[in-house]
C-alpha positions, 0 to 999 in steps of 0.5 A, a space after each residue: 499500499 505504501 509503494 502504491 501510495 508513493 507512485 501516485 504522490 508528487 514529491 517535491 523538494 527534500 524536506 521533513 525526514 520522515 519517522 522511522 517505521 516502527 514494526 507493530 501489530 496493527 488489528 487487521 482491517 474490517 475489509 468487509 465493512 469498507 467495501 460496503 461503505 463504498 458500494 452503498 456511498 457510506 450508507 446513503 443510498 436507498 434512503 427516501 427523498 420526499 420531492 413534492 407533496 400533492 393536495 391529497 396527502 400522497 407523498 412524491 419521493 425518489 429512491 434508490 436501490 441500496 447499492 445502485 445511484 439510479 433513482 426511481 419515482 414513488 408515491 405514498 398515498 395517505 392510506 399508507 399504500 405505495 406506488 411506484 410512478 416511473 423507474 430510471 430504467 423505463 424512462 431512459 430505455 437503454 439509453 445512456 443519460 447524458 448531462 450538460 456541463 450545467 447540469 453537472 455543475 448544478 448537481 455538484 452544487 446541491 451535493 446530488 451524486 444520484 442519477 435517474 429521477 433527480 427532480 420532479 414538478 408537481 401541478 397545483 391540483 396534483 394531477 400532474 407530475 413532470 420529470 425531466 430526464 434523458 433530454 425529455 420532459 416527461 408528464 405523468 397522469 397521477 390519476 391513471 399512471 400514463 406517461 407522455 413525454 414533451 421534446 423541447 427540441 433542444 437543450 432544456 436546462 433546469 425545466 420546471 412545470 407551471 402551477 396550472 400545468 399547461 406549460 414548462 419553462 426552461 433555460 436554453 442559450 442563456 435565454 427563458 424558454 417555454 413549452 406547452 404540455 399539450 403540444 407545440 414547438 417551444 419559443 424563447 421569452 427572453 433574449 439576454 444582451 451579450 454577455 449575460 444570462 437569464 434564469 440561471 443561479 449564479 455560482 455565489 447563489 448555487 454554492 453559497 446561498 442555497 439557491 439553485 433556481 434562476 426564475 420563477 413561476 407566478 401563482 396564476 401561471 401567466 408570468 415568470 420572474 427571472 434573474 439577469 446576470 452581467 457576467 462580463 466582469 467575472 474571471 473564468 476558470 477552466 476545470 479540465 482533466 488531463 486524464 481525458 485530453 480528448 475533453 475540452 476544458 470546461 469553462 466556469 464563471 468563478 469569482 474569487 475573493 476580491 474580485 468582480 461578482 456577477 451583476 444581478 437584476 430581476 425582470 418579469 416577463 408574461 407568456 405573450 412574447 412582450 419584452 420583459 420588465 427590469 426591476 431597478 434594484 436599490 444601489 449597493 445590492 451585490 446578491 440575490 439570496 431568493 425570491 418568493 412569489 405566492 398566491 395573495 402576496 406581493 413579488 418578494 426578493 431578499 438581497 444583500 450587500 457585498 459585505 453581507 452585513 445588510 440584508 433587505 426583504 423587497 416587494 417588487 411590483 410587476 404591474 408598475 416595476 416599482 420597488 419598495 423595501 419592507 425590511 432591513 436588517 444590520 449586523 455588523 459581522 455578517 447576516 445569515 440568511 439560508 435559514 428560510 425566511 422570509 415566508 409569507 403567510 398562506 393568506 398573504 396578510 404578512 410574513 414571518 423572518 427570523 433575526 439573530 438580533 437578539 444573540 440567538 434566532 427568534 421567529 417574528 411575525 411581520 405585516 404586509 408592509 414589513 412592521 412587527 406584529 409579534 416576536 413569536 419565540 424566545 432565544 431560549 428555544 434555539 431555533 435553527 431553521 423556518 421550514 414551513 407555514 400553515 393556517 395557524 402556526 409556523 414549522 420550525 427546526 431547532 437545535 436543543 444542544 447543537 448535537 440534536 435537531 427537532 421539528 417544532 410548531 409555533 402558533 401565531 396566537 402566542 400559545 406555547 410551541 409544541 414538538 412534532 417529530 417523534 425520534 431523538 436524533 438530527 431531524 431536517 425537514 424535507 417538504 411542508 405542503 397541504 398539512 404534510 411535513 415529510 421529516 428525515 431523521 438520523 436517529 440517535 440510535 442508528 439508521 435513518 427514517 423518513 416520516 410524512 406527519 398530518 394530523 391523520 397520523 404519521 406515515 413511514 416513507 419505506 427506505 431500500 437502505 442497507 444498515 451498517 454491520 456494527 454499532 459505533 462505540 462512540 460516546 458524546 460528551 462535553 468539555 469546558 474551555 474557559 467556561 464554554 461547553 464544547 461538544 466532543 465525541 469519542 469512538 474507541 475500539 470494539 476490542 478496547 483494551 484499558 490497561 494500554 494507550 492508543 495513537 488518536 485520530 482527529 476528525 475535523 470540519 470545523 467551519 461555518 454551516 456544518 456541526 461534526 458531533 451529532 447524536 446520530 449513531 451512524 454518523 460514527 460508522 467509519 469512525 469505528 473502522 479506524 478506531 478499530 484499526 488501532 486508534 481512538 477517534 475524536 471530534 469536536 465543534 469549535 466556536 465558528 460552527 452554527 446553532 449555538 448563537 450569533 457571538 459563537 458563531 461570529 468568533 472567527 470574523 476575519 480569521 478562519 484558522 486561530 479560533 478553530 484550531 485553538 478550540 480543536 486543540 483545547 478540547 483535545 487536551 481536555 478530552 485527553 485529561 479525562 481519558 488517559 488512554 488517549 495518547 497525546 504524543 500521537 495525534 493525527 488529523 484528517 478532514 475534508 473541504 473546510 476540514 482539509 484546510 484545519 488539517 493542513 494548517 494543524 501540522 503547519 502551525 501547531 506540529 507539537 501537537 499534531 504529528 501527521 495530517 491528511 488534508 483532503 480537497 483543502 482550501 489553501 489560500 482564501 484569496 483563491 476561494 469564491 466571493 460569497 463564502 469567504 468575503 462573509 467572514 473574511 471581508 475581502 482581501 483589500 479590506 483585510 490583507 494581514 487576514 488573508 496572509 496569516 490564515 493562508 497555507 501558503 504563507 507557512 508552507 516553509 514551517 513544515 516538519 510533519 508528514 502531509 498527505 493532500 488528496 485533491 480532485 483535479 476536476 474540482 470546481 468548488 475548492 479548485 485544484 489550483 489550491 493543491 498546486 499552490 501549496 506544492 510549489 510553496 512547499 517546493 521553493 521552501 525545500 519541503 515535501 508533502 505526498 499529493 494523490 490526485 484523483 478525477 473526481 470533482 469535490 464530491 468524489 462519489 465513485 465507490 473505487 475512489 472512496 474505497 482507495 481513500 480510506 485505505 491510503 489514509 489509514 496506512 499514512 496514520 499507521 505509518 507516521 503514527 
């Protein structure tokens, strides 16, 4: 394995001396579990994914087999009966699905690894389902199951069915098009100027703001509001795969920190072919976070400035073209917007808004003009997301202690909130409509369950997921770091020997948006595999991670490494002081993406703590990463040059004295391969050496072969150096 690893590595310079390899007896690897993990995409395949809820309460969902990436479409009826609406094999036949570069990028943005039935739209009356697949727009009659295909006559990116089911809109050649479902040719509704594109969510919106759509149907199906992007100022980055020189490099408009973003505007067009009306957005608006257009409510846009410390809720009038501000909020650090707000009440009389101004998220009810009507929750509820609205209540997700998430109902009349879901673990709401709430829960005791909850009872969406063959030994604890309680997880070998000490592996993420210590057993299955291979695996959540209040999260402002690394080391030492079986003279660290960044900086800045690191797809210099994410926390390189320099792995490359393995996909269009190349060159110039494995893969790496090999390489690397 070591020979295979070195054959894949770029060895640059003549850096650190390797630790002499000391033969010792390591436990045998559980090869079956590793193979199962790779084949099942870490046991994610087979879990039902709700796509829509019909007026009669039926839940439409996609699902793969346990070891297959092809999704089929199913329907769970209110009486609990299950029906297959379409299979990928039926819809595609013998044809191989070919995706455009734009669609591949969108699935990368949404971390969608499956194929086949990925999206589905449902008409407002629930009668018609539209499934885009294989270049066709397949319409399914729910009552009879009859299917017919609408040929768009060419490329059709991001198609969506109108609420009345009479048309499908899509994007072609940077313009918005529409085609009638009854038959007839497709026609263009817009004609963007040169260098512009219509109806496509820009990169910043897709990757960092949680918005993958660039246009939205009006509730009456007569109009479409769309985003227009002037892409001329944005740098073009080319992503190529040297293993396939027969394929042209793929160009991406990628705004790196400190460079120009796309210039965003909003337009609305009817189906009559008239020129669209373009709205004049307020000065200073840089990002379009979301658009909401529901029956009885005004067309609403949520927008941000460049620093993302100001947010506005705008009401847009398609009849007059006027724009007015319903709400403005400022935060001295930054505003988090991907939390489900604003959400209009069903009668259009006002909207719901989440604010962190009190220090924790609270839910507010605003009237139609944006004035505060009532604060519906207190900070003690620890809200996480607003996910739905009913006639008399809001549906929210709360995180009571950061390790768990629960679904609650918050009444508008001021009465006490009540819990909806019944399982302990990490719950997320996938769909809310027509009195049905579709909830996915990663269970504390192991497994994942997806339920449809309504006033008539609870239905479980049938899963095809394969279960892991072991139950992790993981225990969750808290440690006190200067009065702050930090959550940690500890996974020991199943054959744990209390009389000896073990080398330690720190599994890290450490960045915004993600909690790493969860009360969900299956999260730790691969931690257990590493533990059984002769280690103790530890995780912790530092300041800067979500669900612990405004001050906790914003401790990383203008510096994305100092506080996370300080907290990770503090938690590790506190755990070791409590549990003497942890040998802190032999600590390795590994992670992916932001976790890869923390891992690389860990061995560069704190080699007395960390003896070896694996950095997967790491950001190595924030000046190379995108504007919307980086500048939210770091501000621009022009405004914070010292912060960018001190947090860059390139600055500290010459300090490397510990073994470092970098793994990176050469076609990664999120954390571009340029990050790895830049670090390799700085190490080379400094006379240092790292091991580097390049993959013909993107940021996700869903390929079972590559995932299998990655775990084997990582365990061998840590066994050699610890």
